[in-house]
C-alpha positions in Angstrom: 139.4 146.4 84.7 138.6 142.9 83.8 134.9 142.1 83.5 133.2 140.4 86.3 133.0 136.6 86.0 129.5 135.4 85.2 127.5 133.8 88.0 127.8 130.1 88.1 124.8 128.2 86.9 124.0 124.8 88.4 123.9 122.1 85.8 120.7 119.9 85.7 120.7 117.5 88.6 123.1 119.5 90.7 122.1 120.5 94.2 121.4 118.4 97.3 123.8 115.5 97.8 122.4 112.1 98.5 124.1 111.9 101.8 122.4 115.2 102.9 118.9 113.9 102.3 116.9 113.4 105.5 114.9 110.2 105.9 111.9 109.8 108.2 109.5 107.1 109.2 106.5 107.3 107.0 104.0 106.9 109.9 105.6 110.0 111.6 104.7 112.3 108.7 101.5 110.8 107.2 98.3 109.6 108.8 98.7 105.9 108.2 95.4 105.2 109.8 93.6 106.4 106.7 95.7 104.0 104.6 95.2 101.2 107.1 91.4 101.6 106.9 91.3 102.0 103.1 93.4 98.9 102.4 92.4 96.9 105.4 95.9 96.6 106.7 95.5 96.1 110.4 98.7 94.6 111.9 101.0 95.9 109.2 104.4 96.9 110.5 104.2 100.6 109.6 107.4 101.4 111.5 109.3 99.6 108.7 108.3 102.2 106.0 110.8 105.0 105.4 110.9 107.8 103.0 112.7 111.0 102.2 111.5 114.0 104.2 109.6 116.7 102.5 110.6 119.4 105.0 114.2 119.9 103.7 114.3 117.7 100.6 114.4 119.4 97.3 113.2 116.3 95.5 109.9 116.2 97.5 106.8 118.4 96.9 107.0 121.7 98.7 103.7 121.0 100.5 104.5 117.4 101.4 106.0 116.0 104.5 107.0 112.8 102.7 108.6 112.1 99.3 106.8 110.3 96.5 108.1 106.8 97.0 107.7 105.0 100.3 110.2 102.2 100.9 109.6 99.0 103.0 112.8 98.0 104.7 113.9 95.6 107.4 114.4 97.0 110.9 118.1 97.4 110.5 118.0 99.1 107.1 115.2 101.4 108.3 117.2 102.5 111.3 120.2 103.2 109.1 118.1 105.3 106.8 116.9 107.4 109.7 120.5 108.0 110.8 122.0 108.3 107.3 122.5 112.0 107.3 124.2 112.1 110.6 126.4 109.2 109.6 127.1 110.8 106.1 125.7 107.6 104.4 124.5 107.7 100.9 121.4 105.5 100.7 121.4 103.7 97.4 118.9 100.9 98.0 117.2 100.3 101.3 114.3 98.0 100.4 111.3 97.8 98.0 108.9 100.6 97.1 105.6 99.7 98.9 103.6 102.9 98.2 103.7 105.8 95.8 102.0 109.2 96.2 99.3 109.8 93.6 98.9 113.0 91.7 96.4 115.7 92.7 94.1 114.7 89.9 93.8 111.1 91.0 90.6 111.8 93.0 91.2 108.9 95.3 90.2 108.6 99.0 93.9 108.3 100.0 97.0 109.9 98.7 99.1 106.8 98.2 98.7 103.9 95.8 100.1 100.4 96.1 103.3 99.7 94.3 103.8 96.6 92.1 107.4 96.3 93.4 106.3 95.6 96.9 102.9 93.9 96.4 104.2 90.4 97.3 105.1 91.7 100.7 102.0 93.7 101.2 99.5 91.2 99.9 99.3 89.1 103.2 98.2 92.2 105.0 95.6 93.4 102.5 92.0 92.7 103.6 90.4 95.3 101.3 91.0 96.5 97.7 91.8 92.9 96.7 90.0 90.7 94.1 90.5 87.1 93.2 90.3 86.5 89.4 90.6 83.7 86.9 93.6 82.9 84.8 92.0 84.4 81.7 91.2 87.6 83.6 94.7 87.8 85.0 96.2 87.4 81.5 93.9 90.1 80.3 95.4 92.5 82.8 98.9 91.5 82.0 98.3 92.5 78.4 97.9 96.1 79.6 95.5 98.9 78.6 92.2 99.9 80.1 89.4 97.4 80.6 85.7 97.9 81.2 84.2 96.1 84.2 82.2 94.1 81.6 85.4 92.3 80.6 85.3 90.5 83.9 83.1 87.9 85.5 79.9 89.2 87.2 81.4 88.5 90.7 84.6 90.5 89.9 82.6 93.3 88.2 80.3 93.6 91.2 83.3 93.8 93.6 84.9 96.5 91.4 81.7 98.5 91.2 81.4 98.6 95.0 84.9 100.1 95.3 85.9 103.7 95.1 88.7 105.2 93.0 92.1 103.8 93.9 94.5 100.9 93.8 93.0 97.4 93.4 95.0 94.2 93.5 94.1 91.2 91.4 95.3 87.9 92.8 95.2 84.7 90.7 92.6 82.2 92.0 93.6 78.7 92.9 96.9 79.6 94.5 96.8 79.4 98.3 100.2 80.6 99.2 101.8 83.7 97.7 99.5 83.9 94.6 100.7 86.0 91.6 99.2 89.5 92.0 99.0 92.5 89.8 98.3 96.1 91.0 95.8 98.1 89.0 94.0 101.4 89.3 90.2 101.6 89.6 89.2 104.7 87.6 86.3 107.0 88.1 82.7 106.2 87.1 83.0 108.2 84.0 85.2 105.6 82.4 84.8 102.6 84.6 88.0 100.8 83.8 91.2 99.5 85.2 94.6 100.6 83.9 97.8 98.7 83.9 100.9 100.8 83.1 104.6 100.4 83.3 106.8 97.5 84.3 105.1 94.6 86.1 101.6 96.2 85.8 102.3 99.1 88.1 99.2 101.1 89.0 98.5 104.3 87.2 99.0 107.4 89.3 96.0 109.3 87.8 92.3 108.6 87.8 90.6 108.6 84.4 
């Protein structure tokens, strides 16, 4: 008799189809009050944040109710994402990434860091974790790398020292409306520095 055909092996990337991914409102699966308190974001429209569900999504961590990237969408796009699976819609782009889940080693107070992609939309709601800096300090951050608090003015260094590990936004001083802003990561006390990595000074996911 002919030998049995070998079992099929899924090629890399094969598996769950995009139109089968379940989307949920971020606030329904994560305690956003912790984020609201940490970033001082009272009044933020949390209902506009959507993400892939971790319950039945093979791309999310097994122990997570939400995927890694959290998208800020308008009301209509958010509603479409929530109904995408029922409508057999393939979500390609629904909005901008506002938050990203940090790694287990980040040692921050909250599990989500700010995303550079969405900082212009988040900045008006931030009342904490925000520092105003000079042009020279802003340029220093744009050059990348890790920087000791000593590289900044006494006022900025004092503000950073008072903060715990996590995302920090630097906004350029002297600009009243929509100031340029860069997202950084305030590391641990062992290496008191700020890291800027990736395109557009995206915050690092791990603490130092």
